[in-house]
NUSEGU-215542 format. One record per residue (C-alpha): residue number from 0; residue in three letters; x, y, z. Coordinates in nm, 3 decimals. Layout:
BEGIN
(NUM; "ALA"; (X; Y; Z))
...
END
This chain:
BEGIN
(0; "MET"; (-0.072; -1.798; 2.589))
(1; "LYS"; (0.212; -1.920; 2.342))
(2; "MET"; (-0.058; -2.043; 2.079))
(3; "PHE"; (-0.201; -1.647; 2.126))
(4; "LEU"; (0.144; -1.543; 2.044))
(5; "GLY"; (0.202; -1.704; 1.742))
(6; "ALA"; (-0.157; -1.646; 1.605))
(7; "LEU"; (-0.090; -1.292; 1.677))
(8; "ARG"; (0.234; -1.313; 1.491))
(9; "ALA"; (0.088; -1.489; 1.207))
(10; "VAL"; (-0.168; -1.189; 1.172))
(11; "PHE"; (0.088; -0.925; 1.207))
(12; "ALA"; (0.306; -1.093; 0.942))
(13; "ALA"; (0.014; -1.139; 0.719))
(14; "VAL"; (-0.083; -0.747; 0.724))
(15; "LEU"; (0.339; -0.689; 0.650))
(16; "ILE"; (0.263; -0.864; 0.352))
(17; "SER"; (-0.039; -0.695; 0.248))
(18; "PHE"; (0.078; -0.359; 0.300))
(19; "ALA"; (0.410; -0.472; 0.092))
(20; "ALA"; (0.125; -0.583; -0.145))
(21; "ALA"; (-0.046; -0.266; -0.145))
(22; "GLY"; (0.261; -0.064; -0.207))
(23; "ALA"; (0.324; 0.056; 0.153))
(24; "ALA"; (0.633; 0.262; 0.209))
(25; "TYR"; (0.826; 0.385; 0.461))
(26; "ALA"; (0.658; 0.733; 0.567))
(27; "ASN"; (0.993; 0.900; 0.485))
(28; "SER"; (0.960; 0.949; 0.106))
(29; "PRO"; (0.734; 1.257; 0.007))
(30; "ILE"; (0.394; 1.153; -0.076))
(31; "ALA"; (0.072; 1.335; -0.240))
(32; "ALA"; (-0.089; 1.533; 0.085))
(33; "VAL"; (-0.415; 1.373; -0.003))
(34; "ASN"; (-0.441; 0.997; -0.134))
(35; "THR"; (-0.597; 1.019; -0.465))
(36; "GLU"; (-0.673; 0.748; -0.748))
(37; "ASN"; (-0.767; 0.900; -1.081))
(38; "GLY"; (-0.774; 1.253; -0.943))
(39; "LEU"; (-1.038; 1.156; -0.684))
(40; "ALA"; (-1.033; 1.140; -0.310))
(41; "ILE"; (-1.117; 0.819; -0.113))
(42; "LYS"; (-1.143; 0.637; -0.461))
(43; "GLY"; (-1.484; 0.836; -0.569))
(44; "TYR"; (-1.670; 0.740; -0.217))
(45; "ASP"; (-1.892; 1.002; -0.064))
(46; "PRO"; (-1.730; 1.113; 0.272))
(47; "VAL"; (-2.037; 1.268; 0.404))
(48; "ALA"; (-2.212; 0.911; 0.361))
(49; "TYR"; (-1.964; 0.757; 0.609))
(50; "PHE"; (-2.153; 1.014; 0.899))
(51; "ASP"; (-2.487; 1.032; 0.763))
(52; "LEU"; (-2.542; 0.667; 0.634))
(53; "GLY"; (-2.330; 0.492; 0.882))
(54; "LYS"; (-2.163; 0.303; 0.537))
(55; "PRO"; (-1.957; 0.388; 0.259))
(56; "VAL"; (-2.123; 0.499; -0.070))
(57; "GLU"; (-1.991; 0.556; -0.396))
(58; "GLY"; (-2.024; 0.914; -0.505))
(59; "SER"; (-2.133; 1.054; -0.880))
(60; "ALA"; (-1.940; 1.241; -1.119))
(61; "GLU"; (-2.301; 1.451; -1.100))
(62; "PHE"; (-2.225; 1.566; -0.730))
(63; "ALA"; (-1.880; 1.661; -0.731))
(64; "ALA"; (-1.647; 1.916; -0.544))
(65; "THR"; (-1.309; 2.047; -0.518))
(66; "TYR"; (-1.122; 2.109; -0.210))
(67; "LYS"; (-0.770; 2.227; -0.167))
(68; "GLY"; (-0.729; 2.103; -0.535))
(69; "VAL"; (-0.869; 1.762; -0.448))
(70; "VAL"; (-1.207; 1.608; -0.614))
(71; "TYR"; (-1.449; 1.440; -0.381))
(72; "ARG"; (-1.759; 1.301; -0.473))
(73; "PHE"; (-2.079; 1.254; -0.321))
(74; "ALA"; (-2.413; 1.029; -0.339))
(75; "SER"; (-2.650; 1.355; -0.367))
(76; "GLY"; (-2.620; 1.700; -0.419))
(77; "GLU"; (-2.741; 1.755; -0.031))
(78; "HIS"; (-2.398; 1.565; 0.075))
(79; "ARG"; (-2.208; 1.807; -0.157))
(80; "ASP"; (-2.328; 2.128; -0.005))
(81; "ARG"; (-2.282; 1.988; 0.348))
(82; "PHE"; (-1.943; 1.887; 0.265))
(83; "ASN"; (-1.865; 2.226; 0.109))
(84; "ALA"; (-2.065; 2.375; 0.409))
(85; "ALA"; (-1.779; 2.204; 0.666))
(86; "PRO"; (-1.501; 2.019; 0.452))
(87; "GLU"; (-1.303; 1.959; 0.773))
(88; "LYS"; (-1.592; 1.792; 0.956))
(89; "TYR"; (-1.585; 1.502; 0.689))
(90; "LEU"; (-1.252; 1.468; 0.558))
(91; "PRO"; (-1.065; 1.160; 0.630))
(92; "GLN"; (-0.746; 1.186; 0.864))
(93; "TYR"; (-0.403; 1.119; 0.758))
(94; "GLY"; (-0.500; 1.247; 0.408))
(95; "GLY"; (-0.709; 0.944; 0.351))
(96; "TYR"; (-0.422; 0.688; 0.396))
(97; "CYS"; (-0.452; 0.384; 0.584))
(98; "ALA"; (-0.451; 0.477; 0.943))
(99; "TYR"; (-0.312; 0.163; 1.050))
(100; "ALA"; (-0.001; 0.191; 0.836))
(101; "ILE"; (0.049; 0.568; 0.940))
(102; "SER"; (0.009; 0.433; 1.308))
(103; "LEU"; (0.324; 0.227; 1.207))
(104; "ASN"; (0.504; 0.516; 1.040))
(105; "ARG"; (0.426; 0.326; 0.700))
(106; "ILE"; (0.222; 0.492; 0.379))
(107; "ALA"; (-0.029; 0.252; 0.245))
(108; "ASP"; (-0.352; 0.261; 0.048))
(109; "ILE"; (-0.685; 0.257; 0.157))
(110; "ASP"; (-1.016; 0.024; 0.097))
(111; "PRO"; (-1.325; 0.248; 0.125))
(112; "GLU"; (-1.529; -0.040; 0.271))
(113; "GLU"; (-1.287; -0.071; 0.584))
(114; "TRP"; (-1.373; 0.226; 0.794))
(115; "ALA"; (-1.444; 0.352; 1.105))
(116; "ILE"; (-1.572; 0.695; 1.278))
(117; "VAL"; (-1.396; 0.771; 1.586))
(118; "GLY"; (-1.423; 1.100; 1.801))
(119; "GLY"; (-1.614; 1.236; 1.538))
(120; "LYS"; (-1.346; 1.146; 1.258))
(121; "LEU"; (-1.337; 0.917; 0.962))
(122; "TYR"; (-1.033; 0.683; 0.961))
(123; "LEU"; (-0.986; 0.436; 0.679))
(124; "ASN"; (-0.766; 0.124; 0.649))
(125; "ASN"; (-0.592; -0.100; 0.394))
(126; "GLY"; (-0.835; -0.382; 0.442))
(127; "PHE"; (-0.982; -0.631; 0.660))
(128; "ILE"; (-0.649; -0.691; 0.855))
(129; "ALA"; (-0.514; -0.362; 0.907))
(130; "GLN"; (-0.880; -0.292; 1.004))
(131; "THR"; (-0.919; -0.549; 1.249))
(132; "LEU"; (-0.542; -0.492; 1.423))
(133; "TRP"; (-0.613; -0.102; 1.407))
(134; "SER"; (-0.934; -0.182; 1.599))
(135; "LEU"; (-0.757; -0.340; 1.862))
(136; "ASP"; (-0.639; -0.061; 2.011))
(137; "LYS"; (-0.809; 0.232; 1.825))
(138; "ALA"; (-0.693; 0.494; 2.088))
(139; "GLY"; (-0.335; 0.382; 2.059))
(140; "ASN"; (-0.326; 0.361; 1.693))
(141; "ILE"; (-0.485; 0.729; 1.672))
(142; "ALA"; (-0.218; 0.842; 1.906))
(143; "ASP"; (0.046; 0.683; 1.714))
(144; "GLY"; (-0.093; 0.796; 1.391))
(145; "ASP"; (-0.167; 1.168; 1.504))
(146; "HIS"; (0.215; 1.171; 1.609))
(147; "ASN"; (0.361; 1.036; 1.276))
(148; "TRP"; (0.108; 1.202; 1.036))
(149; "PRO"; (0.278; 1.556; 1.060))
(150; "LEU"; (0.621; 1.447; 1.033))
(151; "VAL"; (0.544; 1.247; 0.716))
(152; "PRO"; (0.681; 1.473; 0.411))
(153; "LYS"; (0.411; 1.589; 0.176))
(154; "HIS"; (0.396; 1.729; -0.172))
(155; "GLU"; (0.060; 1.938; -0.274))
(156; "ASN"; (-0.177; 1.708; -0.496))
(157; "PRO"; (-0.134; 1.819; -0.857))
END
């Protein structure tokens, strides 16, 4: 048991270090309502692909849509049209910020390759370690994230 706790502490320390390296911040500083990079949500990945194809797929500038001032890219016109018909169904939770960080009342960027769909909702995480720790207690981390996210001060995306 002591060995397990020691390993768990080491993993937790690694996560904290990875959040620090990724620019994690306390959730009390105002952030953009939607996590964007170069004006794109989900770093240009297609949000519909996670649901339909079961994997992350980079979107194309050819198939883009704007929702609430944020640009989303899609792998096909069909995916773009499905998003436009029901965008809330496909949006990542917590504005596309790291679900594990939000559960800890922190803010961190995401890696679009680290994701899960739980209860029909898309959750993105910062990296392999954050994804792994988040997955150890998805229900608890989602409950914590759902509690923390509305309390995070946000400003509209430009």
